[in-house]
GUPA-263391 format. One record per residue: residue number from 1; residue in one letter; y, x, z of N, C-alpha, C, CB in turn. Coordinates in steps of 0.2 Angstrom, whole numbers. Glycine has a CB too. Example, Ala and Ser with C-alpha at 12.3 -4.5 7.8 and 13.67 -1.06 7.14 Angstrom:
2
1, A, -28, 66, 39, -22, 62, 39, -16, 66, 39, -22, 57, 45 .
2, S, -11, 64, 35, -5, 68, 36, 0, 64, 39, -3, 70, 29 .
! end
This chain:
265
1, M, 227, -72, -148, 220, -73, -152, 219, -79, -157, 214, -74, -146 .
2, T, 219, -84, -149, 216, -91, -154, 220, -93, -161, 216, -101, -149 .
3, I, 230, -92, -157, 236, -94, -163, 235, -89, -169, 245, -91, -159 .
4, L, 232, -83, -167, 228, -79, -176, 225, -80, -176, 226, -73, -178 .
5, R, 220, -85, -175, 214, -87, -178, 216, -92, -183, 209, -90, -172 .
6, N, 221, -96, -180, 221, -104, -182, 225, -99, -187, 226, -112, -177 .
7, V, 228, -97, -186, 239, -95, -191, 231, -93, -199, 248, -81, -186 .
8, L, 226, -88, -198, 223, -86, -203, 216, -91, -205, 221, -80, -201 .
9, F, 216, -94, -203, 208, -101, -203, 214, -105, -209, 204, -108, -191 .
10, G, 222, -106, -205, 224, -110, -210, 229, -106, -216, 228, -116, -207 .
11, I, 227, -100, -216, 231, -97, -223, 222, -95, -230, 237, -85, -218 .
12, V, 219, -96, -226, 213, -97, -227, 212, -102, -231, 211, -97, -223 .
13, G, 211, -108, -229, 211, -113, -230, 217, -119, -233, 211, -114, -224 .
14, L, 224, -114, -236, 228, -114, -242, 225, -111, -245, 234, -112, -241 .
15, F, 226, -107, -248, 222, -100, -250, 216, -104, -256, 217, -95, -241 .
16, L, 210, -109, -253, 208, -110, -256, 206, -118, -260, 204, -107, -254 .
17, A, 212, -120, -256, 216, -126, -257, 220, -128, -263, 220, -127, -252 .
18, L, 223, -122, -267, 231, -122, -266, 227, -122, -275, 238, -112, -261 .
19, P, 222, -119, -279, 222, -123, -288, 222, -131, -286, 213, -121, -295 .
20, L, 218, -134, -280, 216, -143, -278, 221, -143, -279, 212, -148, -271 .
21, I, 229, -143, -277, 236, -142, -275, 238, -143, -282, 237, -134, -271 .
22, I, 237, -140, -285, 239, -134, -294, 240, -142, -297, 229, -127, -300 .
23, V, 234, -145, -295, 229, -147, -302, 230, -154, -301, 220, -145, -303 .
24, A, 232, -156, -295, 233, -163, -292, 241, -164, -293, 230, -164, -285 .
25, G, 248, -159, -294, 253, -159, -296, 254, -158, -303, 256, -157, -292 .
26, V, 247, -157, -307, 247, -157, -317, 247, -165, -319, 238, -152, -321 .
27, S, 239, -167, -314, 239, -172, -317, 243, -180, -313, 232, -171, -317 .
28, V, 251, -176, -312, 252, -185, -310, 261, -183, -313, 250, -187, -297 .
29, N, 262, -174, -320, 266, -173, -325, 267, -181, -329, 263, -166, -330 .
30, A, 275, -183, -328, 278, -189, -333, 275, -186, -341, 287, -189, -331 .
31, R, 278, -176, -343, 278, -174, -345, 272, -173, -350, 280, -171, -344 .
32, Q, 268, -174, -359, 262, -170, -359, 260, -163, -358, 259, -172, -362 .
33, S, 260, -161, -352, 259, -153, -352, 257, -152, -343, 268, -149, -356 .
34, L, 256, -142, -346, 251, -143, -342, 255, -137, -336, 243, -143, -345 .
35, T, 260, -140, -334, 267, -137, -330, 267, -142, -323, 275, -139, -335 .
36, F, 268, -133, -318, 269, -134, -311, 273, -132, -309, 265, -134, -308 .
37, P, 278, -135, -306, 278, -143, -303, 279, -145, -307, 280, -145, -299 .
38, P, 276, -152, -303, 278, -157, -312, 285, -158, -315, 276, -167, -312 .
39, Q, 283, -161, -320, 293, -163, -321, 289, -170, -321, 300, -160, -330 .
40, G, 294, -173, -316, 292, -182, -316, 286, -184, -312, 290, -185, -324 .
41, F, 287, -188, -311, 279, -194, -310, 276, -198, -313, 277, -199, -306 .
42, S, 271, -197, -313, 268, -202, -318, 263, -204, -317, 268, -201, -324 .
43, L, 256, -209, -317, 251, -211, -313, 249, -212, -319, 251, -215, -306 .
44, G, 247, -214, -326, 247, -217, -329, 242, -211, -336, 254, -219, -329 .
45, W, 241, -204, -333, 237, -200, -338, 230, -202, -332, 240, -191, -339 .
46, Y, 229, -207, -327, 224, -208, -323, 221, -214, -326, 227, -209, -318 .
47, G, 229, -220, -326, 226, -225, -332, 222, -223, -340, 232, -229, -334 .
48, Q, 223, -214, -342, 219, -216, -349, 215, -213, -348, 220, -213, -356 .
49, I, 210, -214, -344, 204, -212, -341, 200, -216, -342, 205, -209, -336 .
50, F, 204, -225, -341, 201, -229, -343, 202, -235, -347, 198, -231, -340 .
51, L, 207, -233, -350, 210, -236, -351, 210, -234, -359, 216, -236, -348 .
52, N, 208, -226, -363, 211, -225, -369, 200, -226, -370, 218, -214, -371 .
53, M, 198, -227, -376, 193, -227, -379, 185, -222, -377, 196, -227, -384 .
54, E, 193, -214, -381, 185, -210, -378, 186, -205, -371, 182, -203, -386 .
55, W, 192, -206, -369, 189, -208, -361, 187, -210, -358, 189, -209, -358 .
56, R, 185, -216, -359, 183, -220, -357, 172, -220, -360, 189, -226, -358 .
57, N, 174, -217, -363, 168, -219, -367, 163, -210, -364, 172, -220, -377 .
58, A, 166, -205, -363, 163, -201, -360, 163, -201, -353, 164, -197, -363 .
59, L, 166, -207, -350, 165, -209, -344, 160, -212, -341, 169, -212, -342 .
60, I, 158, -217, -348, 152, -220, -345, 146, -213, -345, 150, -228, -350 .
61, A, 147, -211, -352, 143, -208, -352, 141, -205, -347, 143, -206, -357 .
62, S, 142, -200, -343, 143, -195, -339, 142, -199, -332, 150, -192, -340 .
63, L, 143, -205, -330, 139, -210, -326, 133, -212, -328, 143, -215, -324 .
64, V, 131, -216, -334, 124, -216, -334, 119, -211, -336, 121, -219, -338 .
65, L, 118, -203, -333, 117, -198, -335, 117, -197, -329, 120, -194, -339 .
66, A, 121, -195, -324, 121, -193, -317, 117, -196, -314, 126, -195, -313 .
67, L, 119, -205, -315, 114, -209, -312, 107, -211, -311, 115, -213, -313 .
68, S, 107, -207, -320, 98, -208, -325, 93, -202, -321, 99, -206, -335 .
69, S, 99, -198, -321, 97, -190, -321, 92, -189, -315, 104, -184, -320 .
70, A, 100, -192, -307, 95, -193, -301, 92, -195, -298, 96, -194, -300 .
71, A, 89, -201, -303, 86, -206, -300, 80, -203, -302, 89, -213, -302 .
72, L, 78, -197, -308, 71, -198, -312, 70, -191, -308, 71, -198, -323 .
73, A, 75, -186, -301, 74, -178, -299, 71, -184, -294, 81, -171, -296 .
74, V, 75, -189, -291, 71, -192, -286, 64, -195, -287, 73, -197, -283 .
75, L, 61, -196, -293, 56, -198, -291, 52, -193, -297, 56, -208, -290 .
76, I, 54, -190, -298, 47, -182, -296, 49, -177, -290, 47, -176, -305 .
77, A, 55, -177, -286, 53, -172, -278, 50, -177, -275, 60, -168, -272 .
78, L, 49, -184, -271, 49, -189, -267, 41, -187, -267, 52, -196, -269 .
79, P, 35, -187, -272, 29, -188, -274, 26, -180, -270, 28, -190, -283 .
80, L, 31, -177, -274, 29, -169, -274, 30, -167, -267, 34, -164, -279 .
81, A, 39, -170, -262, 36, -164, -257, 31, -170, -252, 43, -159, -252 .
82, W, 27, -176, -253, 23, -181, -250, 19, -177, -251, 21, -188, -252 .
83, F, 16, -174, -255, 9, -170, -256, 12, -164, -253, 4, -169, -264 .
84, L, 15, -159, -254, 17, -154, -252, 16, -152, -243, 24, -155, -255 .
85, W, 19, -161, -239, 19, -162, -233, 10, -164, -231, 25, -168, -232 .
86, R, 5, -166, -232, 2, -170, -232, -6, -164, -233, 5, -176, -236 .
87, R, -6, -158, -237, -9, -157, -238, -6, -148, -235, -12, -161, -244 .
88, Y, -13, -145, -234, -11, -137, -231, -14, -131, -235, -13, -135, -222 .
89, A, -16, -135, -242, -18, -129, -245, -13, -125, -249, -23, -132, -250 .
90, P, -15, -116, -246, -11, -112, -250, -8, -115, -256, -14, -108, -253 .
91, W, -12, -116, -264, -9, -114, -269, -5, -119, -269, -12, -113, -276 .
92, A, -3, -125, -267, 0, -129, -266, 9, -128, -265, -3, -131, -260 .
93, N, 9, -121, -260, 15, -118, -262, 17, -118, -269, 15, -111, -259 .
94, I, 14, -118, -272, 16, -114, -279, 18, -119, -284, 9, -109, -283 .
95, F, 18, -124, -283, 19, -129, -283, 29, -131, -282, 14, -131, -279 .
96, Q, 31, -133, -275, 36, -131, -269, 39, -125, -274, 31, -128, -259 .
97, L, 37, -121, -276, 44, -114, -280, 44, -116, -288, 39, -103, -279 .
98, L, 38, -120, -290, 41, -122, -296, 47, -126, -295, 36, -126, -299 .
99, G, 47, -129, -291, 52, -136, -291, 60, -132, -290, 48, -142, -282 .
100, V, 61, -128, -283, 62, -126, -283, 70, -118, -289, 57, -127, -281 .
101, A, 63, -118, -294, 66, -110, -297, 71, -115, -304, 58, -102, -301 .
102, P, 73, -119, -304, 77, -124, -311, 83, -121, -306, 76, -135, -312 .
103, F, 86, -122, -302, 93, -119, -297, 91, -114, -294, 96, -125, -291 .
104, T, 87, -112, -296, 88, -105, -292, 90, -98, -297, 79, -104, -288 .
105, L, 88, -99, -301, 88, -99, -309, 96, -100, -312, 83, -106, -311 .
106, P, 99, -95, -315, 105, -95, -318, 108, -99, -325, 106, -89, -319 .
107, P, 111, -106, -324, 110, -112, -326, 108, -111, -333, 115, -118, -325 .
108, V, 112, -104, -335, 112, -105, -343, 104, -101, -347, 120, -102, -347 .
109, I, 102, -98, -337, 91, -96, -342, 92, -103, -345, 81, -96, -335 .
110, T, 91, -109, -339, 90, -114, -339, 94, -118, -347, 92, -115, -332 .
111, A, 97, -118, -346, 100, -121, -353, 97, -118, -359, 107, -121, -354 .
112, L, 96, -112, -359, 93, -109, -365, 85, -114, -368, 93, -101, -362 .
113, G, 80, -111, -362, 74, -114, -359, 73, -121, -365, 76, -116, -349 .
114, L, 80, -126, -361, 78, -132, -363, 79, -134, -368, 79, -137, -360 .
115, L, 83, -129, -373, 88, -130, -378, 82, -128, -384, 94, -125, -378 .
116, T, 77, -122, -381, 71, -118, -385, 70, -126, -386, 64, -111, -381 .
117, F, 63, -128, -382, 57, -132, -378, 61, -139, -386, 58, -135, -365 .
118, W, 68, -143, -385, 68, -146, -385, 71, -146, -396, 70, -148, -377 .
119, A, 72, -141, -396, 74, -138, -405, 66, -138, -405, 80, -129, -407 .
120, T, 61, -137, -402, 55, -133, -404, 52, -140, -409, 50, -128, -395 .
121, T, 48, -144, -401, 50, -152, -397, 53, -156, -405, 58, -151, -389 .
122, G, 55, -155, -410, 60, -159, -413, 66, -165, -412, 57, -161, -416 .
123, F, 65, -166, -405, 71, -171, -402, 76, -167, -399, 69, -176, -397 .
124, Y, 81, -162, -400, 86, -160, -399, 93, -166, -402, 86, -154, -402 .
125, G, 96, -165, -397, 103, -171, -399, 100, -181, -396, 105, -171, -410 .
126, Q, 95, -178, -393, 94, -185, -392, 99, -187, -383, 82, -186, -391 .
127, P, 101, -190, -383, 102, -192, -375, 98, -195, -372, 108, -195, -374 .
128, W, 92, -194, -371, 88, -196, -365, 86, -188, -365, 81, -204, -365 .
129, T, 85, -181, -368, 83, -173, -367, 88, -173, -361, 86, -167, -375 .
130, A, 95, -177, -360, 99, -173, -355, 101, -177, -350, 106, -170, -358 .
131, V, 95, -181, -350, 93, -186, -346, 85, -184, -339, 92, -192, -352 .
132, I, 85, -179, -345, 76, -176, -341, 79, -169, -338, 68, -173, -348 .
133, G, 82, -165, -343, 88, -160, -343, 89, -157, -336, 95, -163, -345 .
134, H, 95, -162, -333, 97, -163, -327, 91, -165, -324, 103, -169, -326 .
135, A, 89, -170, -324, 81, -169, -320, 80, -164, -315, 74, -167, -324 .
136, I, 79, -160, -320, 74, -155, -321, 77, -148, -316, 74, -153, -332 .
137, F, 85, -149, -317, 88, -143, -316, 91, -146, -310, 94, -140, -323 .
138, F, 90, -152, -306, 92, -153, -299, 89, -158, -296, 99, -155, -298 .
139, V, 80, -154, -300, 78, -160, -295, 76, -156, -288, 72, -164, -297 .
140, T, 78, -149, -289, 76, -145, -280, 82, -148, -274, 79, -132, -281 .
141, L, 86, -153, -274, 92, -153, -272, 87, -163, -269, 101, -151, -280 .
142, P, 85, -167, -272, 84, -169, -268, 76, -169, -266, 87, -174, -269 .
143, L, 70, -162, -270, 68, -160, -265, 66, -154, -257, 66, -162, -267 .
144, V, 74, -153, -258, 75, -151, -251, 74, -154, -248, 79, -148, -249 .
145, T, 80, -162, -250, 81, -165, -243, 77, -170, -243, 88, -168, -240 .
146, I, 74, -172, -244, 68, -175, -243, 63, -173, -240, 66, -177, -249 .
147, S, 59, -166, -241, 55, -161, -236, 57, -160, -232, 54, -156, -237 .
148, L, 64, -161, -230, 67, -160, -223, 64, -164, -220, 74, -159, -221 .
149, G, 67, -171, -222, 63, -180, -221, 57, -181, -220, 64, -185, -227 .
150, F, 52, -179, -221, 45, -177, -220, 45, -173, -212, 43, -172, -227 .
151, S, 50, -164, -214, 47, -162, -207, 51, -164, -202, 45, -155, -206 .
152, A, 54, -170, -201, 58, -172, -195, 52, -178, -193, 68, -174, -196 .
153, I, 48, -181, -196, 39, -186, -195, 38, -183, -191, 33, -186, -200 .
154, D, 35, -187, -182, 29, -185, -180, 24, -189, -182, 28, -185, -175 .
155, R, 22, -182, -184, 16, -184, -189, 8, -191, -185, 11, -173, -188 .
156, S, 9, -188, -177, 5, -195, -173, 6, -201, -174, 5, -196, -166 .
157, L, 11, -199, -179, 15, -209, -180, 11, -210, -189, 27, -210, -181 .
158, V, 8, -208, -192, 6, -206, -197, -1, -207, -194, 8, -200, -201 .
159, E, -6, -202, -189, -9, -202, -189, -14, -210, -184, -7, -196, -189 .
160, A, -10, -212, -181, -12, -216, -179, -12, -225, -184, -9, -215, -173 .
161, A, -7, -225, -188, -8, -229, -191, -13, -229, -198, -2, -231, -192 .
162, S, -18, -223, -196, -22, -221, -200, -28, -221, -197, -19, -216, -202 .
163, T, -29, -224, -192, -33, -227, -188, -35, -234, -185, -32, -224, -184 .
164, L, -27, -238, -186, -27, -242, -187, -29, -248, -195, -22, -242, -183 .
165, G, -32, -243, -199, -36, -245, -206, -29, -246, -209, -42, -252, -207 .
166, G, -23, -240, -212, -18, -243, -215, -21, -234, -219, -10, -247, -211 .
167, D, -23, -236, -226, -25, -228, -233, -14, -228, -233, -33, -233, -246 .
168, D, -18, -223, -238, -11, -217, -238, -6, -225, -241, -12, -209, -247 .
169, R, -5, -229, -244, 1, -231, -248, 3, -234, -241, 0, -235, -256 .
170, T, -1, -240, -238, 0, -241, -232, 6, -240, -228, -3, -239, -231 .
171, V, 0, -231, -225, 6, -226, -223, 12, -225, -224, 5, -222, -223 .
172, F, 14, -224, -232, 19, -223, -234, 23, -230, -235, 18, -218, -240 .
173, R, 21, -235, -236, 25, -238, -235, 27, -241, -232, 24, -240, -237 .
174, T, 24, -241, -226, 26, -245, -219, 31, -241, -214, 18, -247, -214 .
175, V, 24, -234, -214, 32, -228, -207, 33, -223, -213, 29, -220, -196 .
176, V, 30, -220, -216, 33, -216, -218, 39, -218, -222, 29, -212, -221 .
177, L, 39, -222, -228, 49, -222, -230, 53, -225, -229, 52, -221, -236 .
178, P, 51, -230, -224, 55, -231, -219, 60, -226, -214, 50, -235, -216 .
179, M, 58, -220, -214, 59, -213, -210, 63, -210, -214, 53, -208, -208 .
180, I, 61, -210, -220, 64, -203, -226, 71, -208, -230, 56, -199, -234 .
181, S, 72, -212, -229, 74, -216, -233, 84, -211, -233, 73, -225, -230 .
182, P, 86, -211, -228, 94, -207, -229, 92, -201, -232, 100, -205, -222 .
183, Y, 88, -199, -232, 85, -190, -236, 84, -191, -243, 76, -186, -233 .
184, I, 82, -197, -246, 82, -199, -251, 86, -203, -254, 78, -202, -251 .
185, V, 89, -204, -251, 98, -207, -253, 101, -201, -254, 104, -212, -245 .
186, S, 101, -197, -247, 108, -190, -248, 105, -185, -253, 109, -184, -240 .
187, G, 99, -187, -255, 97, -181, -259, 98, -182, -267, 89, -178, -258 .
188, Y, 96, -188, -267, 98, -193, -276, 107, -191, -274, 95, -206, -277 .
189, A, 111, -194, -269, 119, -194, -270, 121, -184, -272, 124, -198, -259 .
190, F, 118, -181, -269, 119, -176, -271, 118, -171, -276, 117, -175, -268 .
191, A, 112, -175, -281, 110, -175, -287, 113, -178, -294, 106, -176, -285 .
192, F, 118, -182, -289, 122, -187, -292, 129, -186, -293, 121, -193, -288 .
193, V, 133, -179, -290, 138, -176, -292, 137, -170, -293, 142, -176, -289 .
194, L, 133, -169, -292, 134, -159, -296, 133, -163, -305, 123, -151, -292 .
195, S, 128, -168, -306, 124, -171, -310, 134, -172, -319, 120, -182, -303 .
196, L, 136, -178, -314, 145, -179, -314, 144, -173, -318, 151, -178, -307 .
197, N, 147, -166, -312, 149, -160, -315, 149, -157, -319, 149, -157, -313 .
198, E, 142, -156, -324, 139, -151, -323, 139, -151, -333, 131, -152, -317 .
199, Y, 140, -148, -334, 142, -147, -342, 137, -140, -348, 151, -146, -343 .
200, I, 136, -134, -342, 129, -128, -346, 125, -135, -351, 121, -123, -336 .
201, V, 121, -138, -346, 114, -136, -347, 114, -146, -352, 108, -133, -338 .
202, A, 120, -148, -352, 120, -154, -355, 122, -154, -362, 124, -159, -352 .
203, Y, 128, -147, -360, 130, -146, -370, 122, -143, -373, 138, -136, -372 .
204, M, 119, -139, -369, 114, -134, -372, 112, -139, -376, 107, -130, -367 .
205, T, 106, -143, -372, 105, -150, -371, 103, -156, -380, 113, -153, -366 .
206, V, 111, -157, -377, 113, -163, -382, 117, -160, -385, 115, -169, -379 .
207, G, 122, -155, -389, 126, -153, -392, 133, -158, -390, 124, -153, -400 .
208, F, 136, -161, -395, 141, -166, -393, 138, -175, -398, 150, -162, -395 .
209, T, 131, -172, -397, 130, -180, -399, 131, -187, -392, 120, -180, -402 .
210, L, 131, -181, -386, 133, -185, -380, 140, -180, -376, 125, -184, -374 .
211, E, 145, -185, -377, 150, -183, -375, 153, -182, -368, 152, -185, -378 .
212, T, 148, -182, -362, 150, -183, -356, 158, -182, -355, 145, -180, -351 .
213, L, 160, -180, -348, 168, -180, -346, 169, -171, -346, 171, -184, -335 .
214, P, 164, -167, -345, 168, -161, -345, 164, -159, -353, 166, -155, -337 .
215, I, 161, -160, -358, 162, -161, -364, 166, -162, -366, 161, -164, -366 .
216, K, 170, -168, -364, 174, -170, -369, 181, -167, -366, 174, -178, -370 .
217, I, 181, -162, -361, 189, -161, -360, 188, -152, -363, 192, -162, -348 .
218, F, 181, -151, -364, 182, -144, -369, 184, -144, -373, 178, -142, -371 .
219, N, 181, -151, -379, 184, -153, -383, 191, -152, -384, 182, -158, -384 .
220, S, 193, -156, -381, 201, -158, -381, 204, -152, -378, 203, -165, -377 .
221, L, 203, -146, -374, 205, -142, -376, 209, -137, -385, 201, -141, -374 .
222, R, 205, -136, -386, 203, -137, -395, 211, -139, -397, 196, -145, -397 .
223, Y, 211, -147, -398, 217, -145, -398, 222, -147, -396, 220, -144, -403 .
224, G, 220, -143, -386, 231, -144, -384, 229, -148, -380, 239, -149, -389 .
225, Y, 233, -146, -373, 234, -149, -366, 236, -154, -365, 237, -145, -362 .
226, T, 232, -159, -360, 238, -166, -358, 235, -167, -348, 235, -178, -365 .
227, P, 241, -167, -346, 240, -169, -339, 231, -175, -338, 247, -174, -338 .
228, T, 228, -177, -343, 222, -183, -344, 215, -179, -340, 220, -185, -353 .
229, M, 215, -171, -343, 211, -168, -340, 211, -164, -333, 210, -165, -344 .
230, A, 217, -165, -330, 218, -162, -322, 216, -169, -319, 227, -159, -320 .
231, A, 217, -175, -321, 218, -182, -318, 209, -181, -318, 223, -190, -322 .
232, V, 205, -181, -324, 199, -181, -322, 194, -176, -316, 198, -180, -328 .
233, T, 200, -170, -315, 195, -165, -310, 195, -167, -304, 196, -158, -310 .
234, I, 202, -172, -303, 204, -175, -294, 198, -182, -298, 216, -178, -291 .
235, L, 198, -182, -300, 194, -191, -301, 187, -189, -300, 194, -194, -311 .
236, F, 186, -181, -302, 179, -178, -300, 181, -174, -293, 176, -173, -307 .
237, V, 182, -171, -289, 182, -173, -282, 185, -178, -277, 185, -169, -281 .
238, A, 190, -183, -281, 188, -186, -274, 178, -193, -276, 199, -192, -271 .
239, T, 178, -191, -281, 168, -194, -282, 165, -190, -274, 162, -187, -293 .
240, A, 166, -184, -278, 162, -181, -273, 164, -179, -268, 159, -178, -274 .
241, A, 171, -181, -263, 173, -179, -257, 168, -189, -253, 185, -175, -257 .
242, I, 170, -194, -258, 168, -199, -254, 160, -199, -254, 171, -205, -257 .
243, V, 155, -196, -259, 148, -198, -260, 147, -193, -253, 143, -197, -268 .
244, F, 151, -185, -252, 145, -183, -248, 150, -186, -241, 143, -173, -248 .
245, S, 155, -187, -239, 159, -192, -233, 150, -197, -230, 168, -199, -239 .
246, L, 153, -202, -238, 147, -206, -233, 138, -203, -234, 148, -217, -236 .
247, V, 138, -199, -238, 130, -194, -233, 131, -192, -227, 128, -186, -236 .
248, A, 139, -189, -224, 139, -186, -217, 139, -193, -215, 146, -180, -213 .
249, R, 142, -196, -213, 143, -205, -209, 136, -208, -209, 148, -211, -213 .
250, F, 132, -209, -213, 127, -212, -212, 121, -208, -213, 127, -217, -215 .
251, G, 120, -202, -214, 113, -199, -213, 116, -192, -210, 109, -198, -221 .
252, D, 111, -189, -207, 109, -180, -205, 114, -174, -208, 100, -177, -210 .
253, L, 119, -175, -207, 122, -169, -212, 119, -163, -211, 130, -168, -212 .
254, P, 121, -162, -202, 115, -157, -200, 110, -152, -201, 113, -159, -199 .
255, K, 105, -159, -203, 101, -156, -202, 99, -154, -212, 98, -160, -196 .
256, L, 101, -158, -216, 101, -158, -222, 106, -152, -225, 104, -165, -223 .
257, L, 107, -151, -221, 112, -143, -219, 107, -135, -220, 114, -143, -209 .
258, G, 101, -138, -218, 98, -134, -214, 99, -133, -206, 98, -128, -217 .
259, A, 101, -135, -204, 103, -135, -195, 96, -136, -192, 110, -143, -192 .
260, M, 93, -131, -187, 88, -135, -185, 90, -136, -176, 80, -130, -188 .
261, T, 89, -141, -175, 89, -143, -169, 86, -143, -162, 88, -147, -171 .
262, S, 86, -143, -159, 82, -139, -153, 80, -146, -149, 89, -131, -146 .
263, N, 76, -143, -148, 71, -147, -143, 71, -147, -139, 66, -147, -143 .
264, E, 73, -150, -134, 76, -151, -125, 70, -158, -123, 86, -155, -123 .
265, P, 71, -153, -116, 63, -154, -112, 62, -160, -107, 61, -146, -105 .
! end
């Protein structure tokens, strides 16, 4: 039974990894065609991401958008999670519901809502609207991780700090913030990776005035196929793997994924 189970898991793993294997093979194709197995071997398509001005500009735009929107998402989620942890008012759950709503809705619904809002206010097409749009769309991720961080804090530590004369700001800076820092970093990392790969909200918010890598891939498909698209895909996967590996290495990944910790006597 153990051998059969291992074989079954191996088949499922190979099936899931097969698309990535094919894309990786296409990305090293020596010829400018999306053929597999690759005809020859070349890493030049990866160099195009950094050497070609259009692809490089798209990469920079994606990085700026992801870094900025993830930071804004954390800035929104942190005080909200702090408020929900400190206050016991039943109506406070409304704010938590509003925080998770954008991510639970289909992306196209959120994108259409943002498109309508920015078009009505006259700011449609401004690059900073994509930053706000992504921050709103991905605020759920840091909100969940930071809330988990707050739930892991022993409230008696906060009460002791308050008893010793610390106000809310001092208690937060000296006691709470050091304890939830890994959860803040994890929430930022999750939002960053997903923002880097997101297409619908960015496209519906700014159109083609801000060409990120996903939008660049879509635009390039209209003029033909190039292995650079596959190279960008592998770059995305590698970035996500590195970021999540660092989160798993330095953070409490089981708790971030919702695992409950057992209280041993």
